[in-house]
N, C-alpha and C positions, 0 to 999 in steps of 0.2 A: 472565682469560678474556674474550674479546671477545664482547659480547652482540649487537652490531649487525652481525653477519656475515649477508650475503645470498648464498645459493648458488643459481646459476641456470645454465642452458644458454647457452653463448656463441653469438653470431650473428656474421655477417660484419662488422658495424661494430665489433666488439671486437678485431679482429686486431692493431691497433697496440698496444693496452694488453697483450693476451696475450703479444705478442713481447717487450715490456718486462719482464714478469714471467719469462718463460721464459729470456731471455737474461740478465737480472740475476741470477736464481737460479743459473744456471750459472756466471757470474762469481764469485758469492759462494761457491759450494760447491766448484768445481772448479779455481779459479786455482792452488791449491797442488798439485793432482794432475796438471794438464796442462802441457805445455810452452808457453812464451810464444808460440811460433810458431802454436799452435792458434787464437789470437784473430786471426790475420791473415785467416783465411777464416771463422771462426765469428763473424760480425758481427750487430749488431742489425738492420741493413738486410736481410741475408740471412734472418734469422728472421722479420722482418716480412713479407717477400714469401711465405715458405713458409706462415705462418699465414693470410695473405689467401686464398691458393689453397685451403688445407685447410678453413677455415670456409666459403668460398664453395661448397666441394664437399659441405658438410654433415657434417664431422667432428664427432661428438657431445662436444665438449669442455665440461667443467663448470668454471665460474669462481667465485671467492669474492671478494665486494666488501665493503670496509669504508669507510663514508663515501662511497659512490658511486665508489670507485676499486677496480680490480681488483688484488688483492694475492696471488692464488694461483690455480693451475689444476690440473685433474686429468682424466685420460683412462683409462677402463677399457673392456674389451670381451672378445670371445672370445679365449681363449689361443691363442698360436701357438708353434711351435717357436723356440728361441733357440739358435743354433749347432747342436750335435749333440744338444741336449736337447729331447726332446718335452715337450709340456705335462703337468703333473701335476694341474692343476685346470682347469676349464672357463672360469673367470673370470680375467682378467689385468689388473693395474693397470700400465699402461704409463708413466704420468707422474703425479707429484704434486709440484709446485713451489710454494713459498710464499717470498715476499721475507723476507729475514733480519729486517727490522724488525718482522715479524709472527710470528716463531717464538715458540712458547710461549703464544700467545693463543687457541688453539682453532680458528684457521683451518684448519690442516692436518687436524685431527680432523673438522671439519665437511665438508671436501672428501672425505676418506676415506670417511666414513659415507655420503656421497651417492652415490659411485660404486661402492663395495663395502660395502654394509650390513654392520653388526656381525654376526659369525657366519657370514657367507657364505664358503663355501670359495673361496679364490683364491690367486694366485701373483703374484710380482713379482720383479724383478731390481734390485739396489741395489749401488752401488760398495762393494766390501769395505772401503775406507778411508774410509767415511762413517759414523762412529760415531753421529752424532746421528740420522740417518735410521734406522739400524738399531735403535737403542733405541725410536724412535717405533713402528716396525712390530711390534717384539717385545711392546711394551705392547699392541698390538692383536691378539696372538695369532699373529703370523707367526713361523715358525722357519726357520732355515737347514736345507736338506735335503742339503747336500753338493755340489749342482751348482755349478760355477763356469765363467765364460766369461772368457777374456782378449781384450780388445778391442784389437787391435794399432793401430787407427787412433787411438785416444785414450790407449793405454798404461794402461788402467784395468782392473782385474779386478772383475768383477761376480759376486755370489753370488745364488742364487734362495732366496727366502723363501716359505713356504707355510703356509696354515692350512686 
């Protein structure tokens, strides 16, 4: 368990580091699930530009730092429909990404607790074929409710978890 995790709100100056975590986590997690062609358009440069705009616009992203380096990001807010599925909770965890080198250290838990405090009813969508993430959320009281969305752009099936 990492004891020196600092969880804070991201600012515009964090965009480059946030993009490294977001893109790096996607590469680590989804390389085996996405076609190689995906990475031709999903680039670190593209994510960096998107995060520069988003953070400049005030997106309330939460980051986790270890040793002064951002190693995880999380974003939660008001729930929205996904595909044909209306929300089943008011709170929605949109993103939680931690670099693989920090899996199992408590960084993910610190981020989840910061954006969706323990016991808070919430929902999220997770790749059906991401067993590590699913186990993490299940340990935190989230359960699949039967809703599924097929993402034709990425070829990934996502399942909704709620608590």
